[in-house]
C-alpha positions in Angstrom: 19.4 -53.6 11.7 21.4 -51.4 13.8 18.9 -48.2 15.6 20.1 -44.6 15.3 19.5 -41.3 14.4 17.1 -41.5 11.8 13.9 -43.5 12.7 11.9 -42.0 16.1 10.0 -44.5 18.5 7.5 -43.9 21.5 5.4 -45.6 23.7 2.7 -47.4 22.5 0.4 -44.9 24.7 2.2 -41.6 23.2 -0.1 -40.0 20.4 1.0 -38.2 17.4 2.3 -34.9 19.0 4.5 -36.3 21.6 7.8 -35.9 21.4 9.5 -38.6 19.0 12.3 -41.0 20.9 15.1 -41.0 18.2 16.0 -44.6 16.6 17.6 -45.7 13.5 16.2 -48.4 11.3 19.1 -49.5 8.5 17.6 -50.8 5.6 19.7 -53.7 4.8 18.7 -56.2 7.8 15.9 -58.3 8.7 15.9 -57.3 12.5 17.1 -54.5 14.8 18.8 -55.1 18.3 18.7 -52.6 20.8 21.0 -54.4 23.1 24.5 -54.3 23.6 26.2 -57.9 22.3 28.1 -59.3 24.8 31.6 -60.0 23.0 32.6 -62.7 25.6 35.9 -61.1 26.7 36.7 -61.4 30.4 36.6 -57.9 31.9 39.5 -56.1 33.2 38.4 -56.9 37.2 38.4 -60.3 35.8 41.7 -60.3 34.4 43.3 -58.3 37.7 41.6 -61.5 39.7 43.0 -64.2 37.7 46.9 -62.7 37.3 47.0 -61.7 40.7 45.4 -64.7 42.3 48.0 -67.0 39.7 50.9 -64.7 41.0 50.8 -65.0 44.5 49.9 -68.8 43.9 53.5 -68.7 42.3 54.7 -66.7 45.2 52.9 -68.5 48.1 54.4 -72.1 46.6 57.5 -71.3 46.0 57.5 -70.2 49.7 56.3 -73.4 50.8 58.8 -75.4 48.4 61.6 -73.2 50.3 60.2 -74.0 53.7 59.2 -77.9 52.9 62.8 -78.4 52.1 64.4 -76.2 55.0 62.0 -79.0 57.0 63.4 -81.8 55.3 66.8 -80.7 55.3 66.1 -80.2 59.3 65.1 -83.8 59.4 67.9 -85.0 58.2 70.5 -83.2 59.8 73.1 -85.3 62.0 72.9 -84.0 65.9 76.1 -84.0 67.1 76.8 -83.7 70.9 79.4 -81.4 72.5 81.5 -83.9 74.6 85.3 -85.2 74.7 85.4 -87.4 71.3 84.1 -84.8 69.3 88.1 -83.6 68.3 88.1 -87.4 67.1 84.7 -87.5 65.4 85.6 -84.6 63.5 89.1 -85.7 62.0 87.9 -88.6 61.2 85.0 -87.1 58.9 85.9 -86.9 55.3 87.0 -83.5 54.6 87.0 -82.7 58.6 83.7 -81.5 58.5 80.0 -82.4 58.9 78.0 -80.2 56.2 75.0 -80.1 58.1 74.7 -80.3 61.8 72.8 -79.9 64.7 74.5 -79.3 68.2 72.5 -77.7 71.7 74.8 -76.2 74.2 75.4 -73.3 76.6 76.5 -70.0 75.8 80.0 -69.5 76.7 82.2 -66.0 76.0 85.6 -66.5 74.6 87.4 -63.7 76.1 85.4 -60.1 76.8 81.5 -60.2 77.3 78.5 -57.2 76.6 76.5 -55.8 79.5 73.4 -54.9 79.9 73.0 -50.9 79.4 69.7 -50.8 81.1 69.8 -54.7 83.3 72.1 -54.5 86.3 74.4 -57.7 86.1 73.3 -59.1 82.8 75.7 -60.2 80.8 75.7 -61.4 77.2 77.7 -61.9 74.0 74.7 -60.2 70.8 73.3 -57.4 72.0 70.6 -55.3 70.0 69.2 -52.0 70.5 66.1 -50.5 68.9 64.4 -47.3 68.2 61.0 -47.7 67.1 59.1 -45.0 66.0 54.9 -45.4 66.8 52.5 -43.4 65.1 48.6 -43.2 64.0 48.1 -42.8 60.1 44.7 -41.7 58.7 43.6 -44.5 56.2 41.4 -42.3 53.4 39.7 -45.2 52.1 38.8 -47.0 55.2 38.3 -43.1 57.0 40.0 -45.2 60.1 43.4 -44.1 62.0 45.5 -47.6 61.6 48.5 -47.9 63.9 52.1 -48.3 62.3 55.7 -48.4 63.4 58.9 -47.2 61.7 62.3 -48.3 62.8 64.4 -45.1 63.5 67.3 -46.8 64.4 68.8 -50.1 65.3 72.3 -51.3 66.4 73.8 -54.6 67.0 76.9 -55.2 69.1 78.2 -58.6 69.5 81.7 -60.5 70.9 83.2 -64.1 69.8 81.9 -66.4 71.4 81.2 -70.2 71.7 78.9 -73.0 72.6 79.7 -75.6 75.9 78.3 -78.5 76.9 76.0 -78.6 79.6 78.3 -81.0 81.8 80.6 -78.2 83.3 82.9 -81.1 82.8 83.3 -81.1 79.4 86.0 -78.6 78.4 85.6 -78.8 74.6 83.5 -76.0 73.2 82.1 -74.8 69.8 83.1 -71.1 68.3 79.9 -69.7 66.8 81.1 -67.7 63.2 79.1 -65.1 62.2 75.9 -65.4 64.1 74.2 -62.3 63.0 73.9 -64.4 59.4 71.1 -67.1 61.2 68.1 -67.3 59.7 66.5 -67.2 62.8 68.4 -65.6 65.1 66.2 -65.4 68.8 67.3 -63.1 71.4 65.7 -62.4 74.9 64.0 -59.0 75.2 66.2 -57.7 78.3 64.3 -54.3 78.5 61.2 -52.5 76.9 60.0 -48.9 77.7 58.0 -46.7 75.6 58.3 -43.2 75.8 54.9 -41.5 74.7 55.1 -37.9 72.7 54.0 -34.9 74.4 50.7 -33.1 72.9 50.2 -29.9 72.3 46.8 -28.3 70.9 48.7 -26.9 68.4 50.2 -30.2 67.6 47.3 -32.4 67.6 45.6 -30.1 64.6 48.6 -30.5 62.6 48.2 -33.8 63.2 45.0 -34.4 62.1 45.9 -31.8 58.8 48.5 -34.0 58.5 46.9 -37.4 58.4 50.0 -38.4 61.3 49.5 -38.8 64.9 52.7 -39.5 66.6 52.2 -41.8 69.7 56.0 -42.1 71.2 59.1 -44.1 70.9 59.2 -47.7 71.4 62.7 -48.4 72.9 64.2 -52.0 73.1 66.7 -54.1 74.4 67.6 -57.6 73.3 70.3 -60.1 74.1 71.6 -63.6 74.0 72.9 -64.2 77.4 75.5 -66.3 78.9 74.3 -69.7 79.7 71.5 -69.6 77.2 70.9 -73.0 76.1 71.6 -72.8 72.4 70.7 -75.2 69.2 72.6 -74.4 66.6 71.9 -76.1 63.1 75.2 -75.4 60.7 78.4 -76.1 59.1 80.2 -78.0 61.4 84.1 -77.7 61.1 87.4 -78.9 62.3 90.0 -75.8 61.7 93.4 -76.8 63.2 92.5 -77.2 66.8 89.2 -75.2 66.3 85.9 -76.5 66.0 83.6 -73.8 64.7 79.7 -74.0 63.5 79.6 -71.7 60.8 77.1 -71.0 57.5 76.1 -74.2 55.4 76.7 -74.2 51.9 74.2 -75.5 49.3 71.9 -73.1 50.3 70.9 -74.6 53.8 69.7 -72.5 56.4 71.7 -71.4 59.5 69.9 -71.1 62.6 71.0 -70.3 66.0 67.9 -69.9 68.3 67.1 -70.5 72.4 64.6 -73.6 70.6 65.2 -76.9 71.5 65.7 -79.2 68.1 62.2 -80.6 68.6 60.6 -77.2 69.0 62.5 -75.6 66.2 61.3 -78.4 64.0 57.6 -77.9 64.7 58.2 -74.5 64.5 59.5 -74.9 61.1 56.6 -77.2 60.3 53.7 -74.8 61.2 55.7 -72.3 58.7 55.4 -74.6 56.1 51.6 -75.3 56.5 51.1 -72.1 56.6 52.4 -71.3 53.4 50.8 -74.2 51.9 47.3 -73.2 52.8 47.8 -69.8 51.4 49.3 -71.7 47.9 46.1 -73.8 48.0 43.9 -70.7 48.9 45.1 -68.5 46.0 45.5 -71.5 43.5 41.6 -72.0 44.1 40.9 -68.7 43.4 42.8 -68.4 40.3 41.3 -71.9 39.1 38.1 -70.5 40.0 38.5 -67.4 38.4 39.8 -69.2 35.6 37.4 -71.5 35.2 34.6 -68.9 35.2 36.3 -67.1 32.2 36.0 -70.0 30.3 32.6 -70.9 30.8 31.3 -67.4 30.2 33.1 -67.9 27.1 31.9 -71.3 26.6 28.2 -69.6 27.4 28.7 -66.8 24.8 30.0 -69.4 22.0 26.7 -71.5 22.5 24.3 -68.5 22.1 26.3 -66.8 19.6 25.8 -70.7 17.7 22.2 -70.8 18.4 21.2 -66.9 17.5 23.1 -67.9 14.4 21.2 -71.3 13.8 17.7 -69.7 14.5 18.4 -66.7 12.1 19.6 -69.4 9.5 16.0 -70.8 9.8 14.3 -67.7 9.8 15.5 -66.8 6.4 14.8 -70.3 5.3 11.0 -69.8 7.0 11.2 -66.5 4.8 12.4 -67.7 1.5 9.8 -70.8 1.6 7.1 -68.2 2.2 8.3 -66.1 -0.7 8.6 -68.7 -2.8 4.4 -70.0 -1.4 3.4 -66.1 -2.6 5.4 -65.9 -5.6 7.3 -62.9 -4.4 10.2 -62.1 -6.2 13.4 -61.2 -4.1 13.5 -57.8 -5.2 10.6 -56.6 -5.4 10.2 -57.0 -1.1 11.0 -54.1 0.7 13.6 -54.2 3.2 11.6 -52.9 5.4 8.8 -55.2 5.0 6.8 -57.3 8.0 9.2 -60.5 8.1 6.0 -62.4 8.5 3.6 -61.0 6.0 6.1 -59.1 3.7 3.4 -56.8 2.6 3.4 -54.2 5.5 6.0 -52.2 6.5 7.6 -53.0 10.1 5.8 -51.1 12.9 6.8 -51.9 16.4 9.6 -52.9 18.4 9.8 -56.0 20.5 11.0 -55.5 24.2 13.2 -56.5 25.8 15.1 -58.3 23.3 15.0 -55.3 20.7 14.0 -56.8 17.8 12.1 -54.5 14.8 10.6 -57.3 12.4 7.0 -57.2 12.1 4.1 -55.2 11.6 1.5 -54.4 14.3 -1.3 -56.8 12.8 1.2 -59.4 12.6 2.6 -59.2 15.9 -1.6 -59.0 17.6 -1.8 -62.2 15.4 1.1 -64.1 17.3 0.0 -66.7 19.5 0.3 -66.4 23.3 2.7 -66.3 24.7 4.2 -63.8 22.3 7.5 -64.8 21.3 9.5 -62.9 18.9 10.3 -65.0 15.6 13.8 -63.9 15.2 15.5 -65.0 18.5 12.3 -66.7 20.4 12.7 -64.0 23.5 9.2 -63.7 25.0 7.8 -60.3 24.6 7.1 -58.5 27.4 6.0 -55.3 25.4 5.6 -53.9 21.8 6.7 -49.8 21.4 5.7 -48.8 18.4 7.7 -47.5 15.5 7.6 -44.1 13.7 9.8 -43.5 10.9 10.4 -39.7 9.8 
């Protein structure tokens, strides 16, 4: 039975003139349940957590696999020394190239060089000038000022250069092709300066109103200087009489860094571990959420099955009671007490909410009193008044 608008319910201490609580009694069920039954479906928050953690797991795992593949290919790369025999070695190699090679050398200019705009006698082959705007932004969620930065201008200049041997007596060099395509282009910061924004009273008020407070402009200059030791990883090719290091094919990573080979390998290995840990943590979160949803579904199914079984047992007992009293099914009122089958139902059991018994039958229930429908413990009984 469902509770609605045509039945009145009030506290056990209420008198006949008190204001009644409005509750409807449906006449075609054997009990009344005032609780909202859980459907067993996952909540929106659970679905969002599961979808987000699953997507992050897929993303982190793909990054982990990509970095792990990069490290594996780096370990398999052939280490080639820059010496007098390099041309002969490449000429005897199939295709006159090494698909993935590691070379370590010193930066040398081919023709012209780049001079630092801020440091005297500082020459290089790659120069990157960057202007960043730094400001504080008001976060309306955390109610805190967060520091942010934005690149407002960046320019990179480069000239042709090569890698030579650390031995000055070796004239063999390797021309570096498309250095800006390198995945790990490691440049040295040669100049750095911060230009703070001049603040006035009106600007400060405006910044607080807008939620943005500029701090200033951060200016940096980075260079790959002549004489720097560089490790290059890519495709090593003998093109006519020119030895070139260029971006590799087959999706391999191109590296140009001031780290040595072992340090580069260690750095990439740390990146692999980071992505693996992130993938593992997000995977655990996704699995935990899924297990929790499935468990709640199982509990709900088991509870529903138990309630159906109890209700069927109750109906069987009720039919047996009717046969013992020689009472016809049609002669029993739908609102009769489910225990004595003679008096009208007159109380609501809390907290389960079932309406199935009269007051005398409730008083006759043994301690601890339990609902005859669901076997839940009865905390208190509230009188039911029909209008």
